[in-house]
C-alpha positions as CSV (number, residue, x, y, z in Angstrom):
1,M,0.4,0.0,0.2
2,K,2.8,2.4,1.4
3,D,4.9,1.8,-2.1
4,T,1.9,2.7,-4.3
5,L,1.4,5.5,-2.7
6,W,5.0,6.6,-3.4
7,K,5.0,5.3,-6.7
8,L,2.2,7.6,-8.0
9,F,3.4,10.0,-5.5
10,Q,6.5,10.2,-7.7
11,K,5.0,9.5,-10.9
12,T,1.9,12.5,-10.5
13,G,3.6,14.6,-8.2
14,E,0.4,15.3,-6.4
15,V,0.7,16.3,-2.8
16,K,-1.8,15.0,-1.6
17,Y,-0.1,10.8,-1.9
18,F,2.5,12.5,0.3
19,L,0.0,13.8,2.9
20,L,-1.9,10.3,2.8
21,L,1.8,8.8,3.0
22,K,2.6,10.3,6.7
23,E,-1.0,9.7,7.5
24,L,-0.7,6.1,7.4
25,E,2.5,6.5,8.7
26,S,1.6,8.5,12.1
27,K,-1.2,6.1,12.2
28,R,1.0,3.0,12.4
29,G,3.2,4.5,15.3
30,K,0.8,5.6,17.4
31,D,-0.8,1.8,17.3
32,D,2.6,0.7,18.4
33,R,2.6,3.1,20.9
34,K,-0.9,2.0,22.3
35,R,0.2,-1.9,21.8
36,G,4.0,-1.0,23.8
37,G,1.5,0.3,26.6
38,N,-0.9,-2.5,26.8
39,R,2.4,-5.1,27.0
40,S,3.9,-3.2,30.1
């Protein structure tokens, strides 16, 4: 999914794809933090 967005961004130069990538990454980071908190 991320690779597809990155390719689209490189091909089209559309900023929205880059923003979507950033959104995906920040969401995953939050999930990881939540999971880590539950484990401890």
